[in-house]
Residue, then its C-alpha position, 0 to 999 in steps of 0.5 A: m235714785r239707787s239709794n233711794i230705792l229701799g226708802m221708797v219701798l219701806g215708805t211704801i210697805a208702811a203705807v199700804a200697812l197702815g191701809a190695810a191697819w185702818r181698814s180691820a179697824s173698821a170691819q163690820v163682823l158677818l152677825e149683828a150684835t146680840k142684846g145682853e151678851e156674854p162679855s164671851v161671846q164678845s172675846v170670841r167674836a174679835a178674836y175671829t173677827s182679828g184673824k185670830n182663829k186657834e184663839a177664836v176655837l180656845l175661846a169659843d170652848q172654854a166659853i161653852s163649857q161655862l155655859a153648859n150648864t147654866e140656864q143662859p139663853a140658848n141664842l148665845l151658845a148658838e153663836l159660839h157653836f158658829w163662830r167656832g165652826a167658823s174658826l175651825r174652816r179657817l184652819d182648814r178642820f172641816d170636819e169639826a166646822v161642819i159638827a160645829l156649824n150643825t148645832s150652831q143650826r140646832l140650838g135654833l141660829r138661822v143666818p145665811e153666814l152660819h149656811l155659808e160657812r157650812a158650804l164652804s167646809r163642805r165643799a172642801l170636804k168633796q160634798e159638792q151636793e150638800a155644799e150647793q145646797d147649802y149656798q142655796e138657802a144662804e141666798r134665800l136668807l138673804p134680804p134683799d140686799d146688793e151689796r152684802r149678795f155681791r159680797f156672799a157671791e164674792r166668797w163663794n166664787s174667790v175659794s177655789k173648789v177643791e181640784p186634782t193636784f196634777q195640772i197639764t197646759v199646752t198652748p201653741q202660738l203663730g205670731f210675727d214679729s217686726n223686729i227680731f232684734g228685740l228679742q234680749q232688749d239689753a244686747p245692742l244691735v250690732d249684728e246686719d246679718v240678722e233679719e228685722e221680722s220674722f214669722y213665729y211659730g211656738l208651743v208653750f207646755g205648763a205642769k203644775y203639781f200641787l204638794h198641798r192646797s187648801e182655801s188658806q194654803v198653796l205649795a205647789l211645784d211649775y214647770r214652764n216651757q217655752l219653744r219659738a220657731y222664727a222662719e226667716d233665722r233659725e239660729l234666733s229660735y230658742t227654748e226656755s225652761v222654768l221651775t218654780a217652787l210656789g208656796r202662800q201661806p195667811f198671816l193675817e185675816w186681811a193678808d197672805i204671805e206668797v214666796r216664789a223660788s224659780l230657776g230659768d234656764a235658756v238655749s238657743d239654736g244659734e248660741g247654745h246655751l244664752r242664760t241661766t236665772r236664779t230667782v226668789a220673790p216674797a211677796l204680801l197680797f192683802q185684801f182690803s176690801p172685796v173690791l180692792q186688792a193689793r200685792l206688794w211684792g219683790d224679787w232678787t234674781d242673779a243671772d249668768y250669762y253665757l255669750g262669748d268674745l265681749p269686752a269686759e264692760q259688756d258682761r251681763d253677769g250680775v244681779i237684778t232687784r225690784a220691788g213693787v206694788v199692784f192694786g187690782i180694783d173691782l169695777g163690777g159687771g166683769w171690768s176691772i183696772a190695775p195700775h202699777i208702779n215698780l223700781a229696779e236695780y241691775d248690779a252688772d258685771g260689766d258697767d255698761y249695764d248698771h243701772s235704776a229704774v222705774v216703771v209705771g204702768l195700768a191694765l185693764t179688763t173688760g165685762q165679756y162683749v160681743g163674745c170677747v173680753f177685752s184687756p187692754s194695758v199700758s206701761y212706761t220705763r225710765a232706766d237711767y245707766d250709771h256709766e259710760n259707754s262702751i258702745v260709744g266710746f266711753v264717752e255717753k251714759r245710756e238712757d233708755r224709755i221704753l212704752r209698751v202698749a198692749l190689747s189681748i183679746s179673748v174669743r169666749e164666746l168660741e168655746k162654746v162652740i169648739g172647747y177653747a177660747p182662741s186669743v189675740t195678742v198685739a203688742f207693741l213696745d218704742h225701745s228708745s234710746n239716746l244710743d242709737a245700739f240700744d233705740y228700736e221698735r217693735f211690733e207684735p200680734r200673735v194668737e194663741m188658744t189652750v188646746v189641752a187643759m189636763s187634771f189628775 
């Protein structure tokens, strides 16, 4: 199976890229074609719709210069200034975009797209009132076309408003774990002195700093610290910290590239230093249409474990390589569905843990009902190990079949009353294995609520 992973990943990449190219080729432009237009207008529009924004600006400048002293209809110049302004907005040159769009309006262009582009530019410049007025004008000019109105609303809502550069969140947790053996699913369950179930309480602290943030680009540092204490066995209580650097940059009109690098560390009250992980994770983000998105991702993790007194065959130090794709499908009315599949390889120093795995799953988010949003999910993992396992005296290979089912309920109605939206998650895991030491079930209900959310 391991030898086929690279081929499957490359095949997935090719299929997604071909699909994106087909959809891009058939995409419609924002404005209806102008009768009797000059070839220069066609080339500017073609550059814009192909995502070649710098080229569109240069072509528009050349065409505007050529037409400035001619008797061509004003609508040609107006459209050129529109495409120039729309391209400048994509390049984060918002002041220039507003000037170009103003010129387009002054020359007589009267289409809702002009007001939307200017609204987005003004919002990026923190001119919230003017941006809102422009968007309302865009809505007023829209024809009674539900699909077109939806696309407008989706663009307006999907582009992040200018936000502060520093954010902090604090989220307390309270839950019950029916089998705390399952804290590390790859560790054999051989410690008879550990309680199997326990209530727990904890806290998740998050901090994010945006080094750069715009509609099209993100560069950020993110820190996440999770504390969890088990009432029945304090030695299993742990702290886990992850520091992540994240960058996102568009490279096509319908696709972004994202790169994430993170350093994680976990410490247990009983065992001390548990593990250190180092991860690099690139991804391609595709926007095929307003209702269909895809994320093609991979990650490479180098893990070091510090538990002593283990046989060499149980040394879990090693490299985990994964790749997969997840689709996001907007079903309308607040409903969405996200199927996913990924492949994984674990190349460990100890032969017990060398294996390949495939994971398939599905997540659903509903609209709001009785003040709540429901998010059920399910996934299935098949993991096949390469070597006979030392736990059973090197006579049998390990095979795992893992079923995860979860339901999260976010109580949105309470947010209006107390200012917070508590959520309840009930999860069940059936970690089935042909080796008894790795076979268990786990049931975990949890309540959590973000009580601090500050931005600076």
